[in-house]
C-alpha positions in Angstrom: 0.1 -0.1 0.3 1.1 3.2 -0.6 2.6 5.4 1.9 1.4 9.1 2.1 3.9 11.5 3.0 3.4 13.5 6.5 4.0 16.7 4.5 1.1 15.7 1.4 -1.3 15.6 4.9 -1.1 19.7 5.2 -2.9 20.2 1.4 -6.6 19.2 3.8 -5.9 22.4 5.5 -6.9 24.0 3.0 -10.9 22.9 2.5 -11.0 22.6 6.7 -10.0 26.2 6.7 -12.8 27.0 4.3 -15.2 25.1 6.7 -13.4 26.2 10.0 -14.4 30.1 8.6 -18.0 29.0 8.0 -18.3 27.3 10.9 -17.4 30.4 13.0 -19.7 33.1 11.0 -22.7 30.8 10.8 -22.7 29.0 14.2 -20.8 31.5 16.4 -17.9 29.1 17.8 -14.6 30.4 16.7 -12.4 27.6 18.2 -14.4 24.5 18.5 -13.9 22.9 15.2 -10.2 23.9 15.3 -9.9 22.2 18.2 -11.5 19.4 17.1 -9.4 18.7 14.0 -6.0 19.1 15.9 -7.1 16.7 18.7 -7.9 14.3 16.0 -4.5 14.4 14.3 -2.6 13.9 18.1 -5.0 11.5 19.2 -4.2 9.6 16.1 -0.4 10.2 16.1 -0.3 9.1 19.9 -2.7 6.2 19.1 -0.2 4.8 16.2 2.3 4.5 18.7 0.3 3.2 21.5 -1.1 0.5 19.0 2.5 -0.6 18.0 3.0 -1.3 21.6 -0.2 -2.9 22.4 -0.4 -5.2 19.6 2.7 -6.6 20.5 1.3 -7.9 24.0 -1.8 -9.6 22.3 -3.2 -11.1 25.4 -6.9 -11.2 26.8 -6.4 -8.8 29.4 -5.2 -6.2 27.2 -8.2 -7.2 25.0 -10.7 -6.8 27.7 -8.9 -3.2 28.8 -8.9 -1.5 25.6 -12.2 -2.7 25.1 -13.2 -1.5 28.4 -11.6 1.8 27.7 -13.7 2.5 24.5 -16.8 1.7 26.5 -15.9 4.1 29.2 -14.7 7.3 26.5 -17.4 6.7 24.1 -19.9 7.1 26.6 -18.2 10.1 28.4 -18.4 11.7 25.2 -21.8 10.9 24.2 -22.8 12.5 27.0 -21.7 16.3 26.4 -24.9 16.5 24.3 -27.4 16.0 27.4 -28.3 18.7 28.9 -28.9 17.9 32.4 -25.4 16.0 33.0 -25.3 14.0 35.9 -23.6 11.0 36.8 -26.9 8.3 36.8 -27.5 9.8 33.2 -23.7 8.7 32.2 -24.7 5.3 33.8 -27.6 4.9 31.3 -25.5 5.9 28.7 -22.8 3.5 29.6 -24.9 0.7 30.4 -26.7 1.1 26.6 -23.1 1.5 25.2 -22.3 -1.6 26.5 -25.3 -3.9 25.5 -26.1 -2.4 22.2 -21.9 -2.4 21.3 -21.1 -5.8 23.4 -24.0 -7.9 21.5 -22.9 -7.0 18.1 -19.1 -6.8 19.1 -19.5 -10.3 20.3 -21.5 -11.8 17.3 -18.4 -10.7 15.0 -15.9 -12.0 17.1 -16.7 -15.1 17.6 -19.8 -16.1 15.1 -18.7 -14.1 12.4 -15.1 -14.5 11.9 -14.4 -16.6 14.8 -10.9 -15.1 15.9 -9.0 -17.7 17.5 -7.7 -16.5 19.7 -10.7 -13.7 20.3 -8.4 -11.5 21.8 -6.2 -10.7 18.6 -5.6 -7.6 18.9 -5.2 -6.4 15.5 -8.6 -7.7 14.8 -10.4 -7.1 18.0 -9.5 -3.4 18.3 -10.6 -1.8 14.8 -13.6 -3.9 15.4 -14.7 -2.7 18.9 -13.6 1.1 17.6 -16.2 1.1 15.0 -18.5 -0.8 17.1 -18.6 2.1 19.8 -18.1 4.6 17.9 -21.0 4.3 15.9 -23.3 3.8 18.9 -22.1 6.8 20.4 -22.7 8.5 17.4 -26.3 7.3 17.2 -27.1 7.7 20.7 -25.9 11.1 21.1 -28.0 12.3 18.0 -30.8 10.1 19.7 -30.5 12.1 22.5 -30.3 15.4 21.6 -33.1 15.1 19.0 -34.9 13.4 22.3 -34.5 16.3 24.8 -35.4 18.7 22.0 -38.7 16.3 21.2 -39.9 16.1 25.2 -39.3 19.7 25.5 -42.1 20.6 22.7 -44.4 17.9 23.4 -43.9 16.4 26.8 -45.0 12.9 25.5 -41.9 10.7 25.9 -43.2 7.9 23.2 -43.7 10.2 20.8 -40.2 11.7 21.3 -38.4 8.9 21.7 -40.2 7.4 18.6 -39.1 10.4 16.4 -35.4 10.5 18.0 -35.3 6.8 17.1 -36.3 7.3 13.3 -34.0 10.6 12.9 -30.9 8.8 14.4 -31.4 5.8 12.1 -31.4 8.0 9.2 -27.6 8.0 8.8 -27.7 4.2 9.1 -30.2 3.3 6.5 -28.8 6.2 4.1 -25.2 4.5 4.4 -27.0 1.0 3.5 -28.8 2.6 0.6 -25.6 4.4 -1.0 -22.9 1.7 -0.3 -21.5 0.5 -3.7 -23.6 3.0 -5.7 -22.3 6.3 -4.3 -19.3 5.2 -2.2 -17.0 2.3 -1.3 -16.9 2.3 2.4 -13.5 2.5 4.7 -13.1 -1.1 5.0 -13.5 -2.0 1.7 -11.5 1.0 0.6 -8.6 0.1 2.9 -8.9 -3.8 1.9 -8.7 -2.7 -1.9 -6.0 -0.4 -1.8 -4.0 -2.9 0.1 -4.5 -6.0 -2.9 -7.3 -8.0 -1.4 -9.9 -9.2 -3.8 -12.9 -6.9 -4.5 -15.2 -9.9 -4.0 -13.5 -11.0 -0.2 -13.4 -7.2 0.9 -17.5 -7.2 0.2 -17.9 -10.0 2.4 -16.3 -7.8 5.4 -18.1 -4.4 4.2 -21.1 -6.6 4.5 -20.4 -7.5 8.3 -19.3 -4.2 8.9 -22.3 -2.5 7.8 -24.8 -5.0 9.4 -22.6 -4.5 12.4 -23.2 -1.0 12.4 -26.9 -0.9 12.0 -27.3 -3.5 14.7 -25.3 -1.7 16.8 -26.8 1.6 16.4 -30.4 0.2 16.7 -29.8 -1.7 19.8 -27.7 1.1 21.4 -30.6 2.9 21.1 -33.4 0.8 21.6 -30.8 0.0 25.2 -31.3 3.5 26.1 -34.5 4.5 25.7 -35.7 1.5 27.9 -33.4 1.8 30.4 -34.0 5.9 30.2 -37.9 5.4 30.6 -37.5 2.9 33.9 -34.9 5.0 35.2 -37.5 8.5 35.0 -40.4 6.5 36.2 -38.5 5.2 39.3 -37.8 8.8 40.5 
């Protein structure tokens, strides 16, 4: 696979600069997008070095530790859209991310690709990352929409249904567009690495089904937990 010279990445700062300017003018936040881009770059550089180390460990303890870290951090990030941030609210999100993502991760690791050992970190970490980040994103959209709907209607069921529908739009759009509008990340990466497109397609089907299941189950788990928690108060 062709190595990208580090200096070539700076070319992409041109469109980012334009987006940042419009984000400032239209949204009113001067530094949010810039901070996000800088954090992204620094986090990826650091994680590159970290993964070099972690992949050489390859033990079940490291596998469980990394997955647990992903669950905790993705839940914390999803909490930022909640208006009333409480520890109880965080636990609701944590439980939803763990259930929704955990079910799909177990099915993929033990059922679909049948890793041996199951904690093979070069496979476990990227797959877990896709699972829990997707659940986090769906949950962030769902919670934000739910809070706004509930303020307007004060109807839990209607607010939940509308939030669930809106949160699933990106998932459904991705399913409809794959192969026609876009070749998603895993498939593109495998093809660029020389893997047969027919093999890459199988992995992409797995990923698309996994992400849809994760988003849906994470949202369902959250709203079930949140309603029970609200009724218990």
